[in-house]
DOSEGU-804839 format. One record per residue: residue in one letter; y, z, x of N, C-alpha, C, O, CB in turn. Coordinates in steps of 0.1 Angstrom, whole numbers, plus 5000, padded with zeros to 4 digits. Each point is the difference from the previous one (the first is absolute). Glycine has a CB too. Example, Ala and Ser with C-alpha at 12.3 -4.5 7.8 and 13.67 -1.06 7.14 Angstrom:
BEGIN
rest,nyy,nzz,nxx,cayy,cazz,caxx,cyy,czz,cxx,oyy,ozz,oxx,cbyy,cbzz,cbxx
A,4943,5078,5132,5012,5000,4991,5012,5000,5009,5000,5007,5010,4988,5005,4971
S,5023,4981,5015,5011,5000,5009,5011,5008,4992,5011,5001,5005,4983,4977,5007
END
This chain:
BEGIN
rest,nyy,nzz,nxx,cayy,cazz,caxx,cyy,czz,cxx,oyy,ozz,oxx,cbyy,cbzz,cbxx
X,3211,2045,5943,5004,4990,5009,4996,4986,4994,4989,4999,4994,5009,5016,5026
X,5011,4976,4980,4997,4987,4994,4991,4992,5009,5000,5001,5013,5022,4999,4976
X,4970,4991,5005,4990,4991,5008,5008,4991,5009,4994,4996,5011,4989,5006,4970
X,5028,4993,5016,5008,4991,5008,5003,5007,5013,5001,4994,5011,5009,4995,4969
X,4992,5024,5020,5004,5008,5012,4988,5003,5009,5001,5000,5012,5018,5009,4975
X,4969,4993,5006,4988,5004,5008,4992,4988,5005,4993,5001,5010,5007,5020,4977
X,5000,4968,5005,4992,4989,5004,5002,4995,5014,4990,4997,5007,5010,4996,4969
X,5012,5006,5029,5002,4995,5014,4993,5009,5010,4995,4996,5010,5026,4994,4983
X,4979,5023,5004,4994,5010,5010,4985,4998,5001,4994,4999,5010,5024,5017,4984
X,4975,4982,4994,4986,4998,5000,4997,4986,5006,4990,4999,5008,5007,5015,4971
X,5011,4976,5018,4998,4987,5006,5001,5000,5015,4991,4995,5007,5018,4995,4972
X,5001,5017,5026,5002,5001,5014,4989,5007,5007,4995,4996,5011,5030,5004,4985
X,4971,5011,4998,4989,5008,5006,4987,4991,5001,4993,5000,5010,5017,5021,4981
X,4987,4972,4998,4988,4992,5000,5001,4988,5010,4990,4997,5007,5006,5010,4969
X,5016,4987,5025,5002,4989,5009,4999,5005,5015,4994,4993,5008,5021,4996,4975
X,4989,5023,5020,4999,5005,5013,4986,5002,5004,4996,4997,5011,5026,5014,4987
X,4970,4994,4993,4985,5002,5002,4994,4987,5002,4991,4998,5009,5009,5024,4978
X,5003,4968,5004,4994,4987,5001,5003,4993,5013,4992,4993,5005,5010,5006,4970
X,5011,5002,5029,5003,4994,5013,4993,5006,5012,4995,4993,5009,5028,5003,4982
X,4975,5017,5008,4993,5008,5011,4985,4995,5000,4995,4999,5011,5021,5021,4987
X,4978,4978,4991,4986,4996,4999,4999,4985,5001,4988,4995,5001,5007,5025,4985
X,5016,4972,5013,4999,4985,5000,4994,4995,4987,4993,4990,5000,5004,5011,5025
X,5006,5006,4964,4995,4996,4987,5011,4997,4990,4998,5004,4988,4981,5009,5017
X,5032,4982,4999,5011,4998,4991,4997,4991,4988,5002,5003,4989,5013,5001,5030
X,4979,4984,4984,4996,4991,4990,4990,5006,4991,5001,4998,4987,5004,4983,5028
X,4985,5025,4990,4989,5006,4992,5005,5011,4991,4997,5000,4988,4987,4995,5031
X,5025,5013,4986,5006,5011,4992,5009,4994,4989,5000,5006,4989,4999,5010,5031
X,5008,4974,4983,5009,4994,4990,4991,4995,4988,5003,5002,4989,5014,4991,5029
X,4972,5000,4986,4991,4995,4989,4994,5011,4992,5000,5000,4988,4995,4980,5026
X,5001,5031,4993,4994,5011,4993,5010,5007,4991,4997,5004,4989,4988,5000,5030
X,5028,4997,4986,5010,5006,4992,5003,4992,4987,5002,5006,4990,5008,5004,5031
X,4991,4977,4981,5003,4991,4988,4989,5001,4990,5002,5002,4988,5010,4982,5027
X,4975,5016,4989,4989,5001,4991,4999,5014,4994,4997,5001,4988,4991,4981,5025
X,5014,5028,4995,5000,5014,4995,5011,5001,4989,4997,5007,4990,4994,5002,5032
X,5020,4985,4980,5011,5001,4990,4996,4993,4987,5002,5005,4989,5015,4996,5029
X,4976,4988,4983,4996,4992,4988,4989,5008,4993,5000,5001,4988,5006,4977,5023
X,4985,5028,4997,4989,5007,4994,5006,5012,4992,4996,5004,4989,4987,4989,5029
X,5026,5014,4989,5007,5012,4994,5006,4996,4986,4999,5007,4991,5005,5003,5032
X,5003,4978,4977,5007,4996,4988,4990,4998,4989,5003,5003,4988,5014,4985,5026
X,4971,5006,4989,4990,4998,4990,4992,5013,4995,4997,5001,4989,5000,4976,5021
X,5002,5032,5000,4992,5012,4997,5009,5013,4999,4996,5011,5003,4984,4979,5008
X,5033,5007,4986,5010,5011,5000,4996,5012,4992,5002,5011,5005,5015,4971,4998
X,4978,5016,4985,4996,5012,4992,4990,5009,5006,5001,5012,5000,5004,4974,4980
X,4985,5008,5026,4989,5007,5007,5005,5007,5013,4996,5011,5003,4987,4973,4987
X,5025,5008,5017,5005,5005,5013,5011,5010,4999,5004,5007,5010,4989,4972,5000
X,5013,5022,4978,5011,5010,4998,4995,5012,4992,5008,5009,4997,5009,4973,5004
X,4970,5019,4997,4995,5011,4992,5001,5013,5007,4994,5002,5011,4990,4982,4979
X,5024,5025,5005,5003,5013,5007,4988,5010,5000,5000,5009,5007,5023,4988,4986
X,4967,5000,4998,4988,5009,5000,4991,4997,5012,4991,5008,5003,5011,4993,4972
X,5000,4988,5031,4991,4996,5012,5009,5003,5013,5011,4997,5000,4976,4985,4986
X,5006,5024,5024,5008,5003,5012,5005,4987,5007,4994,4989,4998,4991,5032,5005
X,5025,4981,5004,5006,4989,5008,4990,4993,5009,5000,4988,5001,5023,5023,4997
X,4969,4997,5008,4990,4995,5010,4990,4991,4993,4996,4990,5005,5007,5031,5009
X,4992,4983,4974,4991,4992,4992,5006,4987,4995,4993,4990,5000,4995,5032,4994
X,5024,4979,5002,5007,4988,4995,5002,4990,5012,4998,4988,4998,5014,5025,4984
X,4991,4992,5029,5001,4992,5012,4986,4994,5004,5000,4988,5003,5019,5026,5005
X,4971,4994,4991,4986,4995,5002,4996,4988,4991,4994,4991,5004,5000,5032,5004
X,5011,4979,4979,4997,4989,4990,5007,4987,5004,4994,4990,5000,5004,5028,4982
X,5014,4983,5023,5008,4989,5004,4993,4993,5012,4999,4988,5001,5022,5022,4990
X,4975,4999,5019,4993,4994,5012,4987,4993,4996,4997,4990,5006,5014,5029,5008
X,4982,4987,4977,4987,4994,4996,5002,4986,4993,4993,4991,5003,4998,5032,4994
X,5020,4976,4995,5003,4987,4994,5004,4990,5011,4996,4989,4999,5012,5023,4980
X,5000,4993,5031,5004,4991,5010,4988,4995,5008,4999,4988,5004,5023,5023,4998
X,4969,4998,5001,4988,4997,5008,4991,4991,4992,4993,4991,5005,5008,5030,5007
X,4998,4981,4975,4992,4991,4991,5005,4986,5000,4993,4990,4997,5001,5029,4989
X,5019,4979,5017,5007,4987,5000,4998,4994,5014,5005,4989,5002,5012,5018,4981
X,4976,4999,5026,4998,4995,5013,5009,5004,5011,5000,4995,5011,4991,4986,4977
X,5018,5029,5009,5009,5005,5010,4994,5011,5008,4993,5008,4994,5027,4985,4992
X,4984,5008,5026,4995,5012,5008,5012,5009,5002,5010,4997,5006,4973,4989,5007
X,5015,5026,4981,5011,5010,5000,4997,5010,5011,4990,5008,4999,5014,4989,4977
X,5004,5003,5035,4998,5009,5011,5006,5014,4997,5007,5001,4990,4992,4979,5026
X,4999,5029,4993,5004,5014,4998,5016,5001,4999,5004,5007,4991,4975,5001,5022
X,5028,4986,4996,5015,5001,4999,5005,4995,4987,5010,5006,4994,4992,4992,5030
X,4993,4991,4971,5005,4995,4987,4996,5009,4988,5007,5002,4991,4992,4974,5018
X,4989,5029,4992,4995,5010,4990,5009,5012,5000,5003,5006,4990,4973,4985,5012
X,5027,5014,5010,5009,5012,5001,5014,4997,4994,5006,5008,4993,4982,4999,5028
X,5017,4981,4981,5012,4995,4994,4999,5001,4985,5009,5006,4993,4996,4979,5026
X,4985,5010,4975,4998,5000,4986,4998,5014,4995,5006,5004,4989,4983,4974,5012
X,5004,5031,5006,4998,5014,4996,5014,5007,4999,5003,5007,4991,4974,4993,5020
X,5031,4998,4999,5013,5006,5000,5009,4995,4989,5007,5008,4993,4992,4994,5032
X,5000,4985,4972,5007,4994,4989,4996,5007,4987,5009,5003,4991,4992,4975,5021
X,4986,5024,4986,4995,5006,4987,5003,5015,5000,5004,5005,4989,4979,4977,5009
X,5016,5025,5013,5002,5014,5000,5015,5003,4997,5003,5010,4993,4979,4993,5024
X,5027,4989,4988,5014,5002,4998,5005,4994,4987,5012,5000,4997,4991,5000,5028
X,4988,4994,4968,5003,4993,4987,5010,4989,5001,5009,4999,4992,4986,5022,4996
X,5003,4971,5022,5009,4989,5003,4994,4986,4997,5005,4990,5004,5005,5024,5014
X,4978,4986,4976,4993,4987,4998,5008,4991,4991,4998,4988,5001,4980,5024,5002
X,5031,4993,4989,5008,4991,4992,5010,4992,5008,5005,4990,4995,4993,5026,4986
X,5004,4988,5031,5009,4992,5009,4993,4989,5007,5006,4993,5009,5006,5028,4995
X,4975,4976,4993,4992,4989,5006,5008,4987,5002,5001,4995,5011,4979,5016,4980
X,5025,4984,4998,5007,4987,5001,5012,5000,5010,5002,4990,5007,4991,5005,4969
X,5014,5016,5024,5012,5001,5009,4995,5001,5014,5005,4995,5010,5009,5015,4972
X,4975,4998,5020,4995,5002,5014,4995,4986,5005,5002,4997,5012,4991,5027,4982
X,5000,4968,4998,4996,4987,5004,5012,4991,5004,5000,4994,5010,4980,5008,4974
X,5030,4998,5008,5012,4992,5003,5007,5004,5013,5003,4992,5008,5000,5005,4967
X,4999,5016,5026,5006,5005,5013,4991,4997,5012,5005,4997,5011,5007,5021,4976
X,4975,4984,5011,4991,4997,5011,5002,4985,5005,5000,4997,5012,4983,5021,4979
X,5017,4973,4999,5002,4986,5003,5013,4997,5007,5000,4993,5010,4985,5001,4971
X,5026,5012,5014,5013,4998,5006,5000,5006,5015,5006,4994,5009,5005,5007,4968
X,4983,5011,5024,5000,5006,5014,4991,4992,5009,5003,4999,5012,5001,5023,4978
X,4986,4972,5005,4991,4992,5008,5008,4988,5005,4998,4996,5012,4982,5011,4975
X,5028,4987,5005,5008,4988,5004,5010,5004,5011,5001,4993,5009,4997,4997,4967
X,5008,5021,5022,5010,5005,5010,4993,5004,5013,5006,4998,5010,5009,5010,4971
X,4973,4997,5018,4993,5004,5012,4997,4987,5008,4999,5001,5013,4990,5019,4975
X,5009,4969,5006,4998,4987,5006,5012,4994,5005,5000,4988,5005,4980,5008,4981
X,5032,5011,5013,5013,4995,5005,5004,4988,4992,5007,4991,5005,4988,5018,5018
X,5002,4991,4964,5004,4990,4991,5009,5006,4989,5001,5012,5000,4978,4974,5004
X,5028,5006,4988,5009,5005,4990,4995,4996,4986,4998,4988,4998,5022,5011,5019
X,4979,5011,4974,4996,4996,4987,5012,4994,4992,5011,5006,5001,4972,5013,4999
X,5015,4970,4993,5010,4993,4993,4995,4997,4986,4990,4995,4998,5019,4995,5023
X,4999,5015,4969,4998,4996,4986,5007,4987,4997,5012,4999,5002,4985,5026,4991
X,4995,4965,5004,5005,4987,4997,4998,4997,4985,4988,4999,4995,5007,4993,5029
X,5016,5006,4969,4999,4997,4985,5004,4986,4998,5011,4996,5004,4994,5028,4990
X,4986,4968,5001,5003,4985,4997,4996,4997,4986,4991,5006,4994,5007,4988,5031
X,5007,4995,4970,4996,4995,4986,4987,4993,5000,4995,4997,4990,5029,5002,5004
X,4971,4998,5018,4987,4992,5001,4994,5003,5014,5006,5007,5008,5003,4975,4977
X,4979,5014,5016,4992,5002,5013,5007,4991,5011,5001,4988,4998,4977,5017,4990
X,5027,5001,5023,5007,4993,5010,4990,4991,5008,4988,5003,5002,5029,5015,5000
X,4989,4971,5003,4992,4991,5009,4999,5006,5014,5008,5009,5003,4999,4970,4983
X,4985,5015,5022,4999,5004,5014,5013,4998,5007,5004,5009,5009,4971,4986,4991
X,5032,4994,4997,5012,4997,5007,5011,5011,4996,5008,5004,5009,4986,4971,4991
X,5007,5029,4987,5009,5010,4996,4997,5013,5007,5009,5007,5004,4994,4981,4974
X,4985,5016,5022,4996,5012,5007,5004,5000,5015,5004,5010,5005,4977,4993,4978
X,5017,4986,5023,5004,4998,5014,5015,5002,5002,5004,5007,5010,4976,4977,4994
X,5028,5011,4987,5014,5001,5001,5004,5015,4998,5008,5005,5007,4995,4971,4985
X,4991,5030,4998,5003,5014,4996,4996,5009,5012,5007,5010,5003,4991,4985,4972
X,4990,5002,5031,4995,5008,5011,5010,4999,5012,5003,5011,5006,4973,4985,4986
X,5029,4992,5011,5009,4999,5011,5013,5007,4997,5006,5007,5009,4984,4971,4996
X,5015,5022,4982,5012,5007,4996,4999,5015,5003,5008,5006,5006,4996,4976,4976
X,4985,5024,5013,4997,5014,5001,4999,5004,5015,5005,5010,5004,4984,4991,4973
X,5004,4991,5030,4998,5003,5015,5013,4999,5007,5002,5008,5010,4975,4982,4989
X,5032,5002,4997,5013,4999,5007,5008,5013,4999,5007,5004,5009,4993,4971,4986
X,4998,5032,4993,5008,5012,4998,4992,5013,5004,5007,5010,5003,5004,4978,4978
X,4976,5012,5019,4993,5012,5003,4993,5000,5013,4996,5010,5005,5000,4992,4971
X,5002,4986,5030,4993,4998,5013,4986,5004,4999,4993,5003,5010,5028,5002,5002
X,4974,4995,4976,4985,5003,4997,4995,4990,4990,5007,4994,4993,4997,5031,5012
X,4983,4974,4996,4993,4991,4991,4999,5006,4986,4996,5011,4998,4991,4979,5021
X,5017,5002,4970,4999,5006,4987,4986,4999,4994,4993,4990,5003,5031,5003,4994
X,4973,5016,4994,4988,4999,4992,5005,5000,4985,5006,5010,4995,4979,5003,5022
X,5013,4976,4976,5006,4998,4987,4991,5006,4989,4988,4999,5000,5023,4981,5008
X,4996,5027,4983,4994,5005,4988,5006,4992,4989,5011,5003,4995,4985,5021,5013
X,4997,4965,4988,5005,4991,4990,4999,5004,4986,4990,5005,4995,5004,4977,5021
X,5017,5017,4977,5001,5003,4985,5006,4988,4993,5010,4994,5005,4992,5031,4999
X,4991,4971,4986,5005,4988,4992,5008,5005,4988,4996,5009,4992,4984,4978,5015
X,5033,5008,4992,5009,5003,4989,5006,4987,4995,5010,4996,5007,4994,5028,5002
X,4991,4970,4981,5005,4987,4995,5015,5001,4995,5006,4990,4998,4970,5004,4997
X,5029,5018,5002,5013,5001,4995,5011,4997,5011,5012,4998,4997,4980,5019,4987
X,5004,4981,5029,5009,4997,5010,5005,4986,5000,5010,4997,5006,4979,5020,5008
X,5004,4974,4979,5003,4986,4999,4997,4993,5013,4991,4991,5001,5026,5013,4982
X,4990,4999,5027,4998,4994,5014,5005,5010,5010,5007,5009,4997,4995,4967,4994
X,4994,5021,5022,5005,5009,5010,4990,5012,5002,4988,4999,4996,5035,4994,5000
X,4982,5017,5011,4991,5012,5002,5008,5012,5003,5012,5000,5001,4971,4985,5008
X,5010,5026,4991,5006,5013,5003,4991,5006,5011,4988,5001,4999,5021,5003,4978
X,4998,5000,5034,4993,5006,5012,5004,5015,5001,5012,5003,4999,4987,4974,5013
X,4992,5032,4990,5003,5014,5002,4992,5004,5013,4988,4999,5000,5016,5006,4975
X,5004,5000,5035,4994,5005,5012,5009,5009,5007,5012,4998,5000,4975,4981,5002
X,5007,5031,5004,5008,5010,5008,5012,5006,4992,5011,5001,5006,4982,4987,5015
X,5005,5014,4966,5010,5006,4992,5011,4991,4996,5010,5004,4994,4986,5016,5017
X,5002,4967,4991,5010,4990,4996,4994,4991,4990,4988,4998,4999,5023,5002,5024
X,4998,4995,4968,4996,4991,4989,5009,4987,5001,5012,5001,4999,4980,5019,4986
X,5002,4969,5016,5007,4987,5000,4995,4992,4988,4989,4995,5000,5013,5005,5026
X,5008,4998,4965,4997,4993,4988,5006,4986,5001,5012,4998,4999,4987,5023,4987
X,4992,4969,5016,5005,4986,5001,4994,4992,4989,4996,4988,5002,5006,5014,5023
X,4997,5004,4963,4994,4993,4989,5011,4995,4991,5012,5004,5001,4968,5011,5000
X,5017,4975,4990,5009,4995,4991,5005,5010,4990,5012,5001,4997,4978,4976,5006
X,5000,5031,4992,5003,5011,4991,5010,5010,5006,5009,5004,4993,4968,4993,4996
X,5021,5007,5023,5008,5009,5007,5014,4994,5002,5010,5008,4998,4971,5002,5014
X,5020,4978,4991,5013,4993,5002,5008,5000,4987,5012,5003,5000,4978,4983,5019
X,5003,5010,4970,5006,5000,4987,5005,5014,4996,5011,5001,4994,4974,4980,4999
X,5007,5029,5010,5005,5014,4997,5012,5004,5007,5009,5006,4995,4968,5000,5001
X,5024,4990,5017,5012,5003,5008,5012,4992,4995,5011,5005,5000,4974,4999,5020
X,5013,4983,4975,5011,4993,4995,5005,5006,4987,5013,5002,4998,4978,4977,5012
X,5000,5025,4981,5004,5007,4988,5007,5013,5003,5011,5003,4993,4970,4986,4995
X,5014,5018,5021,5007,5013,5004,5014,4998,5005,5009,5007,4997,4968,5003,5008
X,5024,4980,5003,5014,4996,5006,5009,4996,4989,5012,5004,5000,4977,4989,5021
X,5007,4999,4969,5008,4996,4989,5004,5012,4992,5012,5001,4996,4977,4977,5004
X,5002,5031,4997,5003,5012,4992,5009,5009,5007,5008,5007,4993,4970,4991,4996
X,5022,5003,5024,5008,5009,5007,5015,4995,5000,5009,5008,5001,4972,4999,5014
X,5021,4980,4984,5013,4995,5000,5007,5002,4987,5013,4999,5000,4980,4984,5017
X,5000,5019,4973,5006,5002,4986,5006,5013,4999,5006,5003,4990,4978,4982,5000
END
């Protein structure tokens, strides 16, 4: 099974436990740090000669040495992840957890691609635009792409709106080539 298919399941399960315990923010932070620690200690934490439980304990010890408090439900989550050999899905689990957390708050995740850092006024206009179509508050995931020249690309709820100069030029070129 591919990690793209299983990551949402693990994310949803952890989010449900976190909601029940009222620790959504705490678990998100733990998950992000655990993913980073795993990335740095990947060779040691993927060692097949060490049991999954001991590898999990190593990760928990590192997290605790960094000042994090790892409770039993989160430790159980990590143990299952290592027992099922799904620890390589950490980055995807983190991403899906963050997206599901946004949706749980009744907000809409929006990927915003711009050639520069947007001003507060531009964000306000884009926020109003997205709210008009979704009836929910947007949470922007900003990506900088200087090849756009000007304008922006918005992606939300499966839709993509390209209002960039580069996108417009591509559409003009495509239209000219189709007429030939």
